[in-house]
N, C-alpha and C positions, 0 to 999 in steps of 0.2 A: 132510174139510175142505180147502178150495182155497187153494194160494197164489199168490201176484200175480205178475203177469209182471217178469221180471226189467225193472230201468229201463235205457233205450235212449239213445245219443246219438248225434242226425243233424247233421250237418257241411253247416251251409247255405251257408258263405262260408269263405275263406281255404282252403282244401283245393284244390291244385295252385296257388294263384297267394298273392299275398304282403297281399291287399287284401279286403274286406267279412266279415270275422270275424264270424261268427253260428255260435253250436253248442248246440243245441236238446235240453236235458235233459227225458226224458219218464216218468212213471212212471202209469200208470193214467189218470189224467185231469189227471192236474199235469202242469204243461208249465212249464218255467224257462227259457229263452235267456237263453244266457254273450256279452256283447257283442252290437252290434248296427250294424256297420259299415256303410259305404259302398264300391262296389265304386271301384275307380281304375284310370287307366291306357289300359289298349288299349278302343277302343271295343266290340269285342265283352264286356268287362268291365263297362265301364260302362254299356253298354245291360240287364244284369243288374237295376240300379237299377230298370227299369222295370216289370222282370215281376212277377207277384203272387207274393209270399212260397209257399214249398213247403206252411207253414202258415196256419190262418186266426190274424192276430195279434188278435182277440178272446177266443180261446181261450188262448192265454197269460198264466199266472196271473203272472210277473214276470219282471224284466231283472236282471241282475247284469252292472255293468260294471266292466271292469279298469282303464281308463284313458280319455283323453279325444281321444288321437288319432283323426283324423275317421273310420280306417279300421275303426275300433272306435265310434266312437257315431255314423255322421253318418248313420245309417239311423233312428234313433230318431222324430224327427219323422212319418215317412215311417209306420214302425209306427204311431202313436198317430192319424195320419190315417185310417189304413185299419183301424180300431177295437180298437188295445192299449187298457187301460185299469188295467192295474196299476201298481204301484210301481216302480221303477227305483232298483235299491239299489248304492252305490259309495262311495267314502268325500269327505270332505266337501272337499276342495282337486281332486277330480275332478270334483266336481256344481259347482264355482264354474269350473273350466276349460270344463267343457263346456258350459256355460250360455252363454259367450263365443265355443263354436267353433260351436256349433249355430246362434247367433243371425248369425253373420258367414256361415256357409255356407249359411242360408237368403237373407241378401243376398243375396251375390255370385249365387247362383242365379237371383233374380227380375232381378238388373240385368244378369247375361250373359243372358236370356232378351229383357229389352226392347228390351238392343246389337243382338241379332242378329235382333230383328225391325224395330230404324230401321235397319241397314246389308243386310238383306235376304241374310243369309248360312247361313239355316240352313234345313235339308229342313224342319223343322215349322212348320204354318203355321195359327195363331199359335205362335211358341216359347213353352215353356212349363218353368216352373222345376219340380224334382221333387216340389218344398215350398215354403212361402211361412214368414213370420216369426209368423204363426200360430202356424203348425204347431209351430214351432220352439218357441214361448210355451206349448203344451200340452202338449209333451213334459217340459218343463226345469218344469211343475210338479207332476211325478210323482215326482221326484228324492226319495228317503232317504238322507240320509250316513250313516254307520254307521263306526263306529273304528276303526281296527287292533287286530288281535288278540281282539274281542269276535264271539263268535259271535253270529249273528243269526240268526229266521227268515225268510225271504222268501216261502215257501209252505208249504202242507200235506204236512210229511214232507221239509220243504226248508230246511237252514240252510248260511250260507256265515258263510266267515272270513276278513280282507281281511289280508292281512300285504305289508310296505314291497316291493314290485320293483325299487328302482332306474333305472327309465325315463326318467320325468318325474315331477312335483310329482304327487302322490297314488296314482300306478299302482302298482298291486296284484297280486300273486300271489294266487289265490282256493283257500281249500281249502270243500270243498262235499258234504256228505253228502245224499243222497236217497234213498230206500227204504233205509237202511242200507247201500250202497254209498258209497264215496268216492272223489272224481276231486278233483285239484286241478290247474290251471290256471295257467300259468305268466305268462299275460298276455305283453305286450312285455317281457324280461329285461331289465334293465341292467345296467351294468357294473360292478366292484371300484372304479376309480379315478374315479368319477364326482367333479367340483370339485364339487357340492352336496349328492347325495342319498349317503345309506346304503346299501350293498352289498346286491343282494339277497337276501332271506332263506332260509336253509335249508330244505328241505321239512319241514313239522313231523311228529314223530317217529308213528309210527302203520302199522298195515295200510294199503296202499294199492289199489285198484282199480282204478285208470286216474291218467296223467299224459297231458295234453294242452298240448304244447311248441310255442311259435315256432321256425324256422328260418328267420328272414331272410337269415344270413351261414351258416348252417347249414354248409354248404361250404367255407369260408375262414377264415381269421386275419386278426384286423385287423396294417394296417400298425403295426410302432410310432411313435410321434412322432419328427417329426423338425422339423426347420427350416423343410421347403419353406414353409409359410404364410409365416412375415416374407418370405422370400424374392420369393415370387411378389409381396406386396404390394410391397416395397420396390423391385421390377424394375419393374412397375407406376407408381408413384410419381415413378420415375426418367425413365421416357419422357411424362410429364403425361400419365398416364390415372387413371381410379379404378378400383375396384374395387366391383363388385355381388356381394350373397351371399346367393343366395335362400336362405332358412332357414326351418324349421318355427317357426310361431311362440312354440308351447310347446317350452322345453328346449331347443332348438339356439341360439336368437336368445341366450339365457341365459347358453349354454356360448361360444358366442362371442365375446361381450363380454364374458368372464370372461379368454378367452384375448387377446385387443384391447387389456385392460386391461396384465395382466400384459406383453405382447411392450412396449407405448410406455413402462412405467415400468423396464423391462430396459435401455430404447434400440435392441432389435433392430426395429423398424420408427418410421418418421416420425411425429411427434405432430401427427394428422389428423383436422379433423372425423370423425365416425361421426353417420351417420341409420339411426336406428331408425326404421322407417315398414312401421307393420301395425299399424292398430290394439289388433287381437287380442294381437300379442306385446306392446302396453306394458301392457294390461291383466293379460298374464299376469307382465310383470315386477312389478308392482303384486304379485299374488298371492304370489311367490317371493318379494321384499322382505318379505312380512309372516309369510311361515313362516319365514323365516331369524328374523326379530325375535322369536316368538316359540317357535320351535324346534321345531316340531313333528316326530312320530315321524319320517317320512322324511328329515328335514333331519339332515346329520354333525354330530353335536357339535361339534368344531373348527370348523365354518363357523360356528354357530351362536355360540359364544363368542367370532372373531375378528371378525366382522362385525354383529351384534345394532345395530341403530339406524346402521349406517354406509352405504354404496352400492357393494356388491361390483360392480357394474356399466357405471359410468363413470368413465373416468380423467381427467375434467375436459372431455371433447368432442365427448360424446354431446349430441346433440338429438335429440329424441323429437317425431315429424312426426306431428298427428293427424287433421288435413283434408284433405280431396281438394286443396284449394288449396297444403297445404303441401307433399305429396307432386309434384304438378306442377313445385317450383321446382328437383328434384334431376332432372328424366326424361332429360336431357343435360347431364351436370356438365363445368363450361367448368377449373374447380380438382380437382387430386388429392381424394378424400376418400373413404371407406367407406360403402356404404350395405346395411344388411341389410334384405330385405324378404319377405315370405311371397309365396305360398307354396313351401315347398319344392322343390317339384319342377318347380315353373313351370307349373301347369296352371290358378292362376286368381289373384284379387288383384290389390294394385298391381306387385308385382312383372314382370307381365307386362309394363306399361305401360313398365316401367325396361327390361325386355330389348328392347322392340322398339325402343326411342331407343338403346342402347351397344349392342349384338349389330353394327351393320355398321361401328360405329369400332373401328379395330386399336390405337387406343391403352388402350383399356379390357381388363379382365381381368374374367370371371365366374368364381368359385368353386363352386363343388358340395360341398355338406358334409353331405349325409345320402345316405341311401337312394334311388336314381332307379329307379322302378318302368318295365317295359314301357312303350311307350304313351304315357309321356308326354314334356312338352318334357324335361325335365330327363334322359331316359334318350338323347334323340336328340342333344343334344351330348354330352354324354359320347361317345356313339358318333361322334363328327367330322361330325355334319350339317354339309351347307355353308349352308343354311336351316332354317329352321322355321317353319310358318304359324302366325299371330296377327292375331285379329280378321279373320279372311278375306281376309288376303293372306300372300305369303311376304317370309319377311326375312331376308337373308342374313347369315350369320354369320361376321363378320372380326375379329371381338373375342378375344383371348386366353382356352380355355375348360381351366380346370382342375379337376379331382377327389381331394377332398383326403378320407379315408375316416377316419383318428385321431380324429374329433369324433363316430364314432358314440354311441349310446346303447344300442346291440341287443349283446348278448353275440353273439360268433364262437364257430365248433364246438365248439371246446374249452370255453369256459365254458361253453357249454349243458349239455354231459357233465359236466363237474365241479360244476354245479348238480346234474343229475339224481342226481350220486352222492352226496347229501349225505341220500337218502332212507334213513332205518333202515330202511325193507325194500322188495325189491325189488316195485315194484307189475306188477300180471296184466296191463296192457294199458301203453304209452307211444302215444302218438297224437303224429303230428309234422303241425303244421300251418302257416300261415303262413310258404309257402315259394314261390320261383318253380317253375315244374313243372321237374321233375331235382332240386332244389336240396333239396327236401324228402325226396324217396326216397335222396338221398347221405347225407344225414344221419340219416335211419330206420337203413342201413345201419352207418355208423359206429356208432348207440348199439347196435346187435345186437353187432360187433366189439366196445365198451369191454365193454357190462354182461353180454352174455350174454342180455339182457330181450328180451321181444316189442315189436318198437318197425315201428311200422307208418304209414305215410302214407296217409289215407282219400283217396276222389276225391267231386267235387264230389257232395252228396247222398245220402254212404254214410251210410246207420244201421247200428250196432255195438249189440249187448246188452252190457252189463255184469253 
């Protein structure tokens, strides 16, 4: 009698870096990919998106998707373009949001390639996108929406159960069983005080072979919320300037709008026009409104009770800009206002045009409210760059630059450890991923010291038998 080899996990992304999440589970001939994200930030990382995947996409049986952020789902169209034909299992709201995000990503890549060709500032001749909208559509057609808390068979001998992660709408902690081994993936783990979403679900009881946990903020503790946000806005308005907030279209825009409404209602900032300038963010807003009205499993019950049928995002001054022409009207605002636009790291989308127009003006302020990966424009601004390159030219930075961390929807180091400790049994392995070089190792050490468990930060391409 022969025994089947132990299943393995291979870390194809988010190992030694925050982006590009891809974790391959293999048992015999069965292959399941957990997450399928784009690498972002440094050029050397972005170039990885163009390299052939270490495994033939046609041999992957299924993808399990934790949530809809681009660094977790953005490579799906390329995976399909290169031969993947299985199902993509995720929650209903992740499927909805990922459709919007993938179509937007494809459109931006095509437009950027066309713009680069027109302005002749690309080294590629002709410039080309990683994938186009047709590729995105093929990937979207493969989505299967699964309910929270219900085990589903995703491939032969592989089941997955989704639990609310409290990160963004639809985001899930995924509990996977493969060939008799049990692995829990944190995905991106949220925080207990999210204004809309339930706190992350505790690790379901039972023996564990492995936990794969993110470490974006694993080496630090989040700041205690202060009045800094209101102070910066008020000071900018007082000198006649406007505030630009690059914000991730999904969830961060919603959180910022709630904070602005509350501050205006409390009188801590002036009542100003707020421009939400991202088609993707506007669609996401509608998904959140619908989820609140329906009281979906990851919406806090108190939020549903108070806001069902009402709009928690609009203080009465919100203006939603849908078209490009509408967006152009606020490129260089002459009256104080607040502009929220994607992307959150300033890497693409409409916010790049607003940055180009507003950064040279010392009256304005750019407030960065999310994680800024190494190699992004947002990170350059945080690090004090005197100029940033956009559309083939250097743009001077004269505007005030502020970073406010209290809006993070990632758990910090202590919150991550607290979640790990909800496990009823010690796992055989804790794999620390989704952290910059050094951060994942620091957090792995923290886990070892706090729990005495076997915690390890794998390297890119590493394969571990379970």
